[in-house]
Residue frames as qw, qx, qy, qz and C-alpha x, y, z in Angstrom:
[[0.000, 0.885, 0.466, 0.000, 0.00, 0.00, 0.00],
 [0.295, -0.813, 0.101, 0.492, 2.75, 2.46, 0.93],
 [0.445, -0.138, 0.596, 0.654, 4.67, 1.61, -2.23],
 [0.251, 0.614, 0.651, 0.370, 1.64, 2.42, -4.41],
 [0.122, -0.948, -0.237, 0.171, 1.20, 5.77, -2.65],
 [0.410, -0.621, 0.336, 0.577, 4.89, 6.60, -3.06],
 [0.415, 0.142, 0.681, 0.586, 4.81, 5.58, -6.72],
 [0.136, 0.807, 0.551, 0.164, 1.70, 7.70, -7.28],
 [0.228, -0.909, -0.018, 0.348, 3.37, 10.74, -5.68],
 [0.451, -0.378, 0.510, 0.627, 6.53, 10.23, -7.77],
 [0.350, 0.408, 0.689, 0.485, 4.56, 9.95, -11.01],
 [0.008, 0.920, 0.392, -0.003, 2.53, 13.04, -10.15],
 [0.344, -0.785, 0.174, 0.484, 5.70, 14.97, -9.33],
 [0.438, -0.117, 0.623, 0.638, 7.37, 13.89, -12.58],
 [0.248, 0.648, 0.645, 0.320, 4.26, 14.78, -14.54],
 [0.127, -0.946, -0.204, 0.218, 4.16, 18.21, -12.90],
 [0.405, -0.576, 0.370, 0.606, 7.83, 18.82, -13.75],
 [0.418, 0.195, 0.683, 0.567, 7.18, 17.98, -17.40],
 [0.136, 0.828, 0.514, 0.179, 4.52, 20.68, -17.61],
 [0.243, -0.908, 0.040, 0.339, 7.02, 23.33, -16.50],
 [0.734, 0.490, 0.095, 0.460, 9.48, 24.95, -18.86],
 [0.391, -0.662, 0.079, 0.634, 12.49, 27.20, -18.59],
 [0.551, 0.754, 0.190, 0.302, 13.01, 29.81, -21.29],
 [0.559, -0.445, 0.062, 0.696, 16.54, 31.19, -21.00],
 [0.352, 0.892, 0.240, 0.150, 16.73, 34.67, -22.52],
 [0.550, -0.367, 0.126, 0.740, 19.91, 36.50, -23.50],
 [0.160, 0.731, -0.061, -0.661, 20.52, 39.67, -25.45],
 [0.812, 0.478, 0.300, 0.150, 22.05, 38.01, -28.49],
 [0.287, -0.677, 0.389, 0.555, 25.18, 38.82, -30.45],
 [0.631, 0.660, -0.272, -0.304, 26.35, 39.03, -34.03],
 [0.152, 0.513, -0.843, 0.051, 29.10, 36.60, -32.98],
 [0.836, -0.121, -0.435, -0.311, 27.81, 33.04, -33.04],
 [0.549, 0.110, -0.690, 0.458, 30.49, 31.99, -30.52],
 [0.133, -0.174, 0.439, -0.872, 28.98, 34.39, -27.98],
 [0.710, -0.110, -0.107, -0.687, 25.49, 32.98, -28.55],
 [0.713, 0.076, -0.697, -0.020, 26.75, 29.45, -27.99],
 [0.039, 0.200, -0.707, 0.677, 27.15, 30.15, -24.26],
 [0.593, -0.020, 0.256, -0.763, 23.37, 30.18, -23.89],
 [0.816, 0.171, -0.446, -0.325, 23.00, 27.02, -25.97],
 [0.491, 0.208, -0.775, 0.339, 25.53, 25.25, -23.72],
 [0.212, -0.144, 0.574, -0.778, 23.83, 26.54, -20.57],
 [0.759, 0.028, -0.053, -0.649, 20.48, 25.19, -21.80],
 [0.770, 0.174, -0.612, -0.053, 22.06, 21.77, -22.39],
 [0.239, 0.205, -0.748, 0.585, 23.59, 21.79, -18.91],
 [0.454, -0.090, 0.359, -0.810, 20.23, 22.71, -17.36],
 [0.811, 0.074, -0.344, -0.467, 18.48, 19.91, -19.24],
 [0.640, 0.158, -0.723, 0.206, 20.87, 17.43, -17.67],
 [0.225, 0.107, -0.659, 0.709, 20.63, 18.83, -14.17],
 [0.349, -0.002, 0.333, -0.876, 17.10, 20.07, -13.51],
 [0.299, 0.264, 0.901, -0.169, 13.71, 18.43, -13.29],
 [0.440, 0.553, 0.054, -0.705, 12.01, 20.74, -15.78],
 [0.749, 0.283, 0.593, 0.090, 10.73, 18.79, -18.74],
 [0.531, 0.733, 0.245, 0.347, 11.42, 21.60, -21.20],
 [0.386, -0.669, 0.101, 0.627, 14.43, 23.91, -21.41],
 [0.554, 0.679, 0.314, 0.366, 14.56, 26.33, -24.33],
 [0.383, -0.446, 0.027, 0.808, 16.64, 29.41, -25.11],
 [0.351, 0.799, 0.410, 0.267, 15.98, 32.60, -27.05],
 [0.438, -0.097, -0.001, 0.894, 17.52, 35.94, -27.83],
 [0.099, 0.743, 0.334, -0.572, 16.17, 39.46, -27.60],
 [0.486, 0.836, -0.078, -0.243, 17.88, 40.55, -30.82],
 [0.133, 0.753, -0.615, -0.191, 20.71, 39.84, -33.24],
 [0.019, 0.245, -0.968, -0.044, 20.35, 36.04, -33.03],
 [0.748, -0.097, -0.328, -0.569, 17.84, 33.23, -33.45],
 [0.103, -0.620, -0.716, -0.304, 15.59, 31.92, -32.09],
 [0.124, -0.443, 0.075, -0.885, 13.82, 35.12, -31.07],
 [0.208, -0.063, 0.707, -0.673, 11.93, 35.26, -27.77],
 [0.715, 0.142, 0.091, -0.678, 8.46, 34.68, -29.30],
 [0.730, 0.279, -0.594, -0.191, 9.78, 31.56, -31.05],
 [0.215, 0.224, -0.844, 0.437, 11.27, 30.29, -27.78],
 [0.447, 0.010, 0.497, -0.744, 7.97, 30.81, -25.98],
 [0.783, 0.234, -0.210, -0.536, 6.09, 29.01, -28.78],
 [0.541, 0.287, -0.788, 0.057, 8.49, 26.06, -28.49],
 [0.091, -0.121, 0.781, -0.605, 7.75, 25.81, -24.77],
 [0.634, 0.158, 0.256, -0.713, 4.01, 25.83, -25.41],
 [0.741, 0.329, -0.460, -0.361, 4.29, 23.32, -28.27],
 [0.357, 0.258, -0.863, 0.246, 6.23, 21.01, -25.93],
 [0.563, -0.477, -0.658, -0.151, 3.23, 21.00, -23.59],
 [0.278, 0.003, -0.501, 0.820, 4.32, 23.47, -20.92],
 [0.256, -0.773, -0.567, -0.124, 1.58, 24.74, -18.63],
 [0.345, -0.917, 0.007, 0.202, 4.00, 27.11, -16.91],
 [0.706, 0.484, -0.054, 0.515, 7.01, 28.87, -18.44],
 [0.499, -0.755, -0.019, 0.425, 9.74, 30.43, -16.32],
 [0.519, 0.785, -0.005, 0.339, 11.34, 33.20, -18.37],
 [0.694, -0.572, 0.014, 0.438, 14.87, 33.54, -17.01],
 [0.337, 0.929, -0.126, 0.082, 16.80, 36.65, -18.14],
 [0.848, -0.112, 0.014, 0.518, 20.48, 35.80, -18.60],
 [0.207, 0.811, -0.006, 0.547, 21.39, 39.45, -17.96],
 [0.521, -0.076, -0.493, 0.693, 23.70, 40.97, -15.36],
 [0.002, -0.128, -0.247, 0.961, 21.88, 44.31, -15.02],
 [0.206, 0.625, 0.729, -0.192, 18.24, 45.33, -14.80],
 [0.057, -0.205, 0.275, 0.938, 18.34, 47.72, -17.74],
 [0.519, 0.243, -0.078, -0.816, 15.54, 48.61, -20.13],
 [0.515, 0.124, -0.777, -0.339, 15.45, 45.12, -21.64],
 [0.272, -0.149, -0.896, 0.317, 14.87, 43.42, -18.30],
 [0.110, 0.284, 0.495, -0.814, 12.63, 46.09, -16.80],
 [0.481, 0.425, 0.045, -0.765, 10.44, 46.81, -19.82],
 [0.473, 0.348, -0.640, -0.496, 10.97, 44.59, -22.85],
 [0.225, 0.033, -0.972, 0.056, 10.78, 41.23, -21.11],
 [0.245, 0.307, 0.662, -0.639, 7.73, 42.24, -19.08],
 [0.512, 0.422, -0.142, -0.735, 6.07, 43.31, -22.32],
 [0.410, 0.222, -0.839, -0.282, 6.87, 39.92, -23.87],
 [0.009, 0.108, 0.919, -0.379, 5.45, 38.18, -20.80],
 [0.406, 0.393, 0.363, -0.741, 2.20, 40.13, -21.17],
 [0.515, 0.396, -0.463, -0.603, 2.01, 39.33, -24.89],
 [0.300, 0.132, -0.942, -0.067, 2.55, 35.62, -24.27],
 [0.175, 0.201, 0.785, -0.559, -0.05, 35.54, -21.50],
 [0.530, 0.440, 0.109, -0.717, -2.59, 36.92, -23.97],
 [0.499, 0.410, -0.630, -0.432, -1.51, 34.69, -26.85],
 [0.536, 0.002, -0.843, 0.038, -1.46, 31.53, -24.71],
 [0.475, -0.526, 0.159, -0.687, -4.06, 32.08, -21.94],
 [0.941, -0.242, -0.191, -0.137, -3.84, 28.43, -20.87],
 [0.775, 0.107, -0.307, 0.542, -0.13, 28.84, -20.02],
 [0.392, -0.907, -0.062, 0.140, 1.27, 30.79, -17.08],
 [0.622, 0.520, -0.171, 0.560, 4.36, 32.86, -17.96],
 [0.565, -0.794, -0.085, 0.205, 6.55, 33.90, -15.03],
 [0.436, 0.768, -0.259, 0.391, 9.38, 36.39, -15.42],
 [0.808, -0.385, -0.230, 0.382, 12.26, 35.44, -13.11],
 [0.245, -0.914, 0.157, 0.281, 14.82, 37.82, -11.67],
 [0.616, 0.703, -0.329, 0.139, 17.88, 38.58, -13.80],
 [0.807, 0.014, -0.410, 0.424, 21.29, 37.32, -12.62],
 [0.175, -0.899, 0.025, -0.402, 22.27, 40.68, -11.14],
 [0.012, 0.602, -0.640, 0.478, 23.97, 40.82, -7.78],
 [0.908, -0.251, -0.291, -0.169, 23.07, 37.32, -6.70],
 [0.588, -0.731, 0.345, -0.021, 25.11, 36.32, -3.61],
 [0.870, -0.058, 0.378, 0.310, 27.10, 33.81, -5.68],
 [0.520, 0.826, 0.032, 0.215, 28.10, 36.50, -8.19],
 [0.225, -0.877, 0.422, -0.051, 30.93, 37.62, -5.89],
 [0.753, -0.276, 0.582, 0.135, 32.31, 34.07, -5.92],
 [0.750, 0.529, 0.327, 0.224, 32.18, 34.00, -9.71],
 [0.220, 0.950, -0.152, 0.163, 33.98, 37.35, -9.96],
 [0.441, -0.722, 0.533, 0.001, 36.67, 36.23, -7.52],
 [0.838, 0.035, 0.521, 0.158, 37.06, 32.95, -9.40],
 [0.626, 0.728, 0.163, 0.228, 37.51, 34.80, -12.71],
 [0.050, -0.946, 0.307, -0.087, 40.13, 37.09, -11.14],
 [0.582, -0.522, 0.620, 0.063, 42.22, 34.03, -10.28],
 [0.864, 0.358, 0.338, 0.108, 42.13, 32.54, -13.78],
 [0.515, -0.227, 0.373, 0.737, 45.16, 32.94, -16.03],
 [0.362, 0.845, 0.149, -0.363, 44.93, 35.85, -18.43],
 [0.738, 0.361, 0.264, 0.504, 46.44, 35.97, -21.89],
 [0.249, -0.817, -0.005, 0.520, 48.86, 38.86, -21.56],
 [0.516, 0.081, 0.499, 0.691, 50.06, 38.80, -25.15],
 [0.204, 0.722, 0.101, -0.653, 49.67, 42.04, -27.05],
 [0.619, 0.349, 0.589, 0.385, 48.89, 41.91, -30.74]]
């Protein structure tokens, strides 16, 4: 009896996770190498988190664009999409543009809940990242 209850809870939890999606959002760059960071981060998240869907999108200069990323989440069956801005500062894009996208998506897909997460900003671990980067070797060659 206990096993059946535990199995039922696990299946329900897994089912719930599959209905949630992460949409990683970055600014975008003309340099494909710069855009690949977000692609790699999405792959790492897919391996590590319980969300059934992890997509990425760019505000400008690269594809897929944010509306396409949101559509991919919905097409994958997401009932809830966590829009995560991969931005260090809360500039105009984070404060205005992404909120506007969230509102547009909520109207376009009323059956899906879109949640705008906080940008990376001054998260407590950011200091550790900065200190770590300061200790990495730097190419001192001058061209």
